[in-house]
C-alpha positions as CSV (number, residue, x, y, z in Angstrom):
1,M,147.0,163.2,26.8
2,G,147.8,159.7,25.6
3,E,150.8,157.6,26.2
4,L,154.1,158.9,24.7
5,L,156.4,156.4,23.1
6,K,159.8,157.2,21.8
7,V,160.1,156.0,18.1
8,A,163.2,157.7,16.8
9,S,165.8,160.4,17.1
10,V,165.4,163.6,15.1
11,S,168.7,162.7,13.3
12,D,167.1,159.4,12.1
13,I,164.6,161.3,10.0
14,P,166.3,164.1,7.9
15,S,164.0,166.8,6.5
16,G,162.2,165.6,3.4
17,T,162.3,161.9,4.4
18,A,160.2,159.4,6.3
19,K,160.9,156.5,8.7
20,I,158.6,153.5,9.1
21,V,158.3,152.1,12.6
22,E,156.2,149.5,14.2
23,V,154.3,150.5,17.4
24,K,152.2,148.0,19.2
25,G,152.0,145.9,16.1
26,E,151.0,148.7,13.8
27,P,153.2,150.1,10.9
28,I,153.4,153.9,11.2
29,A,155.2,156.3,8.9
30,I,156.8,159.4,10.5
31,F,157.6,162.3,8.2
32,N,159.9,165.2,8.6
33,V,158.7,168.2,6.6
34,N,161.1,171.1,7.1
35,G,161.6,170.2,10.8
36,S,157.9,169.6,11.5
37,F,157.0,166.0,12.2
38,Y,153.8,164.1,11.2
39,A,152.8,160.5,11.5
40,T,150.2,158.4,9.7
41,H,149.4,154.7,9.5
42,N,151.7,153.4,6.9
43,T,149.1,151.5,4.9
44,C,147.3,153.2,1.9
45,L,143.5,152.6,2.0
46,H,143.4,151.8,-1.7
47,R,145.6,148.7,-2.1
48,G,147.8,148.7,1.0
49,G,150.8,150.6,-0.4
50,P,153.5,151.8,2.0
51,L,152.9,155.5,2.5
52,G,156.3,155.9,4.2
53,E,157.9,155.2,0.8
54,G,155.7,157.7,-1.0
55,F,156.4,161.2,-2.4
56,V,156.0,164.0,0.1
57,N,154.7,167.4,-1.2
58,E,156.2,169.7,1.4
59,S,154.2,172.8,0.3
60,E,150.9,171.0,0.5
61,L,151.7,168.7,3.5
62,T,150.7,165.6,1.6
63,V,152.1,162.2,0.9
64,E,151.4,160.3,-2.4
65,C,151.2,156.5,-2.2
66,P,154.0,155.0,-4.4
67,W,151.8,152.3,-5.8
68,H,148.8,154.0,-7.3
69,G,149.1,157.7,-6.5
70,W,146.5,158.2,-3.8
71,V,147.3,161.5,-2.0
72,Y,146.8,162.0,1.8
73,S,147.0,165.0,4.0
74,L,149.8,164.6,6.6
75,E,147.7,166.6,9.0
76,S,144.3,165.0,8.8
77,G,144.9,161.7,6.9
78,E,142.1,162.7,4.5
79,T,142.2,161.8,0.8
80,A,140.3,163.4,-2.0
81,F,140.3,160.0,-3.9
82,D,137.6,158.7,-1.5
83,P,135.9,161.5,0.4
84,G,135.1,160.6,4.0
85,K,137.9,158.1,4.3
86,K,141.2,158.8,5.9
87,V,144.3,157.0,7.2
88,R,144.9,157.3,10.9
89,T,147.2,160.1,12.0
90,Y,149.1,160.3,15.3
91,P,150.3,163.3,17.3
92,V,154.0,163.7,17.2
93,K,156.1,165.4,20.0
94,V,159.7,166.3,19.7
95,Q,161.5,166.6,23.0
96,G,165.2,167.5,22.7
97,T,166.5,165.1,20.1
98,D,163.9,162.5,20.6
99,V,160.7,161.9,18.5
100,F,157.7,160.5,20.3
101,L,154.3,159.3,19.2
102,E,151.2,160.0,21.3
103,L,148.9,157.0,21.5
């Protein structure tokens, strides 16, 4: 198990929203999908768009970059727009009311 770092409180990220945090110099988007939390690097591989500001498809567990529409899996970081490439994902742990990233 990696290092756990507290990045937010559950109340900071209501269901259906995202929060962008900086951890060790990296921008990371944390998503709350119906009470389940996911985290990806915040930067789209296409043109650097902010994934944390994108549209989350709750039924497919994906996020769409707001700049050019690239879609990423919140679970794996993979994108069908460029097979074989994916944004980094991070394990998220919720303990009580705190949200942690595992690095």
